[in-house]
C-alpha positions as CSV (number, residue, x, y, z in Angstrom):
1,M,-5.8,29.9,-27.7
2,A,-8.2,27.2,-28.3
3,G,-5.1,24.6,-29.1
4,N,-3.7,26.2,-25.5
5,I,-7.2,25.2,-23.8
6,T,-7.6,21.8,-25.2
7,E,-3.8,20.7,-23.9
8,Q,-4.6,22.5,-20.4
9,V,-7.9,20.5,-20.0
10,K,-6.6,17.4,-21.0
11,F,-3.5,17.9,-18.7
12,L,-5.5,18.3,-16.0
13,I,-8.0,15.2,-16.3
14,N,-5.3,13.0,-16.8
15,S,-3.7,14.4,-14.0
16,N,-7.2,13.4,-11.8
17,P,-7.9,9.5,-11.6
18,T,-11.2,10.5,-9.9
19,I,-12.3,12.5,-12.7
20,Q,-11.0,9.8,-15.4
21,D,-12.8,7.1,-13.4
22,A,-15.9,9.1,-13.8
23,I,-15.6,10.0,-17.4
24,A,-15.1,6.2,-18.3
25,L,-18.6,5.4,-16.3
26,G,-20.0,7.8,-17.9
27,I,-21.4,10.2,-15.0
28,V,-19.6,13.3,-15.7
29,N,-21.6,16.7,-15.7
30,Y,-19.3,18.3,-18.5
31,S,-20.8,21.7,-17.1
32,S,-19.9,21.2,-13.2
33,L,-16.8,19.8,-14.4
34,A,-15.7,22.7,-16.3
35,K,-16.3,25.1,-13.3
36,V,-13.8,23.0,-11.4
37,L,-11.4,23.0,-14.1
38,L,-12.1,26.4,-15.4
39,P,-9.8,28.8,-12.6
40,E,-6.5,26.5,-13.1
41,V,-7.3,27.0,-17.0
42,E,-7.5,30.4,-17.0
43,K,-4.3,30.6,-14.6
44,Q,-2.3,28.5,-16.7
45,I,-3.2,30.2,-20.3
46,G,-3.1,33.8,-18.3
47,D,-6.3,35.2,-19.8
48,K,-10.4,34.9,-19.4
49,V,-11.5,31.4,-21.0
50,S,-15.0,30.8,-21.5
51,E,-16.7,27.7,-19.8
52,Q,-18.6,26.4,-23.0
53,A,-14.7,26.4,-24.5
54,V,-13.6,24.1,-21.4
55,V,-17.2,22.0,-21.7
56,M,-16.2,21.3,-25.5
57,A,-12.1,20.3,-24.6
58,A,-13.5,18.2,-22.1
59,R,-15.8,16.2,-24.3
60,R,-13.7,15.6,-27.0
61,H,-10.8,14.1,-24.4
62,S,-13.6,12.4,-22.8
63,T,-13.9,10.0,-25.9
64,K,-10.3,8.7,-25.6
65,I,-10.7,8.0,-22.3
66,E,-13.9,6.0,-22.5
67,S,-12.0,3.9,-25.5
68,A,-9.2,3.5,-23.6
69,G,-11.8,2.1,-20.6
70,E,-13.2,-0.7,-22.6
71,K,-12.3,-3.6,-20.7
72,K,-10.0,-6.2,-22.4
73,K,-11.7,-9.8,-22.4
74,G,-10.3,-13.0,-22.5
75,I,-7.4,-12.9,-19.8
76,G,-6.7,-16.2,-18.3
77,Y,-6.4,-16.4,-14.7
78,E,-5.8,-18.1,-11.3
79,I,-5.7,-16.4,-7.6
80,M,-3.5,-17.9,-5.4
81,M,-3.3,-17.4,-1.5
82,T,-0.2,-17.8,0.7
83,T,-0.4,-17.2,4.4
84,G,2.1,-17.3,7.4
85,I,4.8,-14.6,5.8
86,F,7.2,-12.5,7.7
87,D,8.3,-9.1,6.5
88,V,10.7,-7.1,7.3
89,N,11.8,-3.5,6.1
90,M,15.4,-1.9,6.9
91,I,17.9,0.1,5.3
92,R,19.8,-1.0,2.6
93,R,23.6,-1.8,3.7
94,N,25.9,-4.4,2.0
95,S,26.3,-6.1,5.3
96,F,22.9,-7.8,4.5
97,V,22.9,-8.1,1.0
98,S,25.9,-10.0,1.1
99,R,24.3,-12.7,3.4
100,L,21.2,-12.8,1.0
101,F,22.6,-16.2,-0.5
102,E,22.1,-17.8,3.0
103,L,18.1,-17.3,2.6
104,Y,18.2,-18.6,-1.1
105,E,20.0,-22.0,0.5
106,I,17.5,-22.6,3.2
107,V,13.9,-21.8,1.4
108,D,12.5,-24.3,-0.4
109,L,10.4,-22.7,-3.4
110,S,9.7,-26.2,-4.7
111,K,7.6,-27.0,-1.6
112,G,5.7,-23.8,-2.1
113,E,7.6,-21.9,0.4
114,F,7.6,-18.0,0.2
115,L,10.7,-15.8,-0.5
116,N,11.0,-12.3,-1.9
117,I,13.3,-9.9,-1.9
118,T,13.1,-5.8,-2.9
119,L,16.3,-3.9,-3.2
120,G,15.7,-0.3,-3.3
121,S,18.1,2.4,-3.5
122,H,18.0,3.4,0.1
123,E,15.6,0.2,1.5
124,L,15.1,-3.4,1.5
125,S,12.3,-5.7,2.2
126,V,12.4,-9.2,2.8
127,L,9.0,-11.2,2.6
128,V,9.6,-14.8,3.6
129,S,7.7,-18.1,5.0
130,Q,7.2,-17.2,8.8
131,K,9.1,-20.2,9.6
132,Y,12.2,-18.1,8.5
133,R,11.7,-15.3,10.9
134,G,14.4,-16.0,13.1
135,K,16.7,-16.6,10.7
136,V,15.9,-13.4,8.9
137,L,16.4,-11.3,12.4
138,E,19.7,-13.3,12.8
139,I,21.5,-12.0,9.9
140,A,19.9,-8.4,10.2
141,K,20.6,-8.3,14.0
142,E,23.3,-5.4,13.2
143,E,20.9,-3.6,10.9
144,E,18.6,-0.6,10.9
145,I,15.1,-2.3,10.9
146,I,12.5,0.0,10.1
147,R,9.4,-2.1,10.6
148,T,8.5,-5.9,10.7
149,W,4.7,-7.4,9.9
150,D,4.2,-11.2,11.1
151,D,1.4,-13.6,9.9
152,L,1.0,-11.8,6.7
153,V,-0.9,-13.1,3.9
154,S,-0.1,-12.6,-0.1
155,I,-2.9,-13.4,-2.7
156,S,-1.2,-13.7,-6.1
157,I,-3.0,-13.5,-9.4
158,L,-1.2,-15.7,-12.1
159,F,-1.9,-14.7,-15.3
160,Q,-2.5,-16.9,-18.7
161,G,-2.9,-13.8,-21.0
162,D,-1.5,-10.0,-22.0
163,F,-1.3,-8.8,-18.6
164,I,2.1,-6.6,-18.7
165,D,1.0,-5.1,-21.8
166,T,-2.6,-4.4,-20.3
167,P,-2.5,-0.5,-19.5
168,G,-4.3,0.3,-16.4
169,L,-5.0,-3.3,-14.8
170,V,-2.7,-2.7,-11.8
171,Y,-4.3,0.5,-11.2
172,Q,-7.4,-0.6,-11.3
173,A,-6.8,-3.8,-9.2
174,T,-5.3,-1.4,-6.5
175,R,-8.3,0.8,-6.9
176,C,-10.5,-2.1,-6.4
177,L,-8.4,-2.5,-3.2
178,Y,-8.5,0.9,-2.1
179,F,-12.3,1.2,-2.3
180,D,-13.0,-1.6,0.0
181,R,-10.5,0.0,2.6
182,I,-8.0,-2.7,2.5
183,N,-4.1,-1.5,3.4
184,V,-1.8,-3.2,1.2
185,I,1.4,-3.5,2.8
186,E,3.7,-4.7,-0.5
187,V,3.1,-5.0,-4.1
188,V,5.1,-7.6,-6.1
189,S,5.0,-8.1,-9.5
190,T,6.7,-10.0,-12.4
191,Y,6.0,-10.9,-16.1
192,N,2.7,-13.0,-15.3
193,V,2.1,-12.7,-11.8
194,L,0.5,-9.7,-9.6
195,T,1.0,-10.5,-6.1
196,F,-0.6,-8.1,-2.9
197,V,0.4,-8.8,0.7
198,V,-2.3,-7.8,3.1
199,T,-3.1,-8.7,7.0
200,R,-4.9,-12.1,7.6
201,E,-7.4,-10.1,9.1
202,E,-8.2,-8.8,5.5
203,S,-7.0,-11.3,3.4
204,L,-10.2,-13.1,2.7
205,K,-12.2,-10.1,1.6
206,A,-9.2,-8.9,-0.2
207,Y,-9.3,-12.6,-2.0
208,Q,-12.9,-11.3,-2.4
209,V,-12.4,-8.1,-4.4
210,L,-9.8,-9.4,-6.5
211,E,-11.7,-12.4,-7.9
212,S,-14.8,-10.0,-8.3
213,F,-12.5,-7.9,-10.2
214,M,-11.2,-9.9,-12.5
215,K,-14.3,-11.9,-13.3
216,S,-15.7,-8.9,-14.4
217,Y,-12.2,-7.9,-16.3
């Protein structure tokens, strides 16, 4: 049964990022945590479990979380902000996808113009410099548009180090924005770039939050 308790406690902790964060920061009261986890542990095991057994299982698992939570130093980065972005989300149809080449032909990325297209299984989004708003809507005039946003700002972190193989970095950056109540409209990532798209009103605050996060990482 001890093994079952250990696995159940591990599963419950791993399913709750808030608990993981508290453990990584060293601010968890394990007796209080055990009281919270105990009913679900007993439910899954189908038998009575002592609170102390849950405490011990949580403490054992906490050492792995604390180790994983140690910050990796040395990731070089640069933060770049791009203003004036138009965003449109719509139902994915071949009629629109087949005309995407028209955007690639006119958007000049070498001059810093912005274009990102995300194709989902049922929906798609187009992020493009605001000057091309009319062209996008012209192409999409027969499409089922879900929502549009004007005058957005992208904040891109350009990594010079091991970004893609650093577990938790995307989560932690997103969490920092959440804690400051910044609404992220789009998230775009490539191998060395992580981009958050926000409203102009929240862009400066988002930039400051991400800059502070990366300096401490």
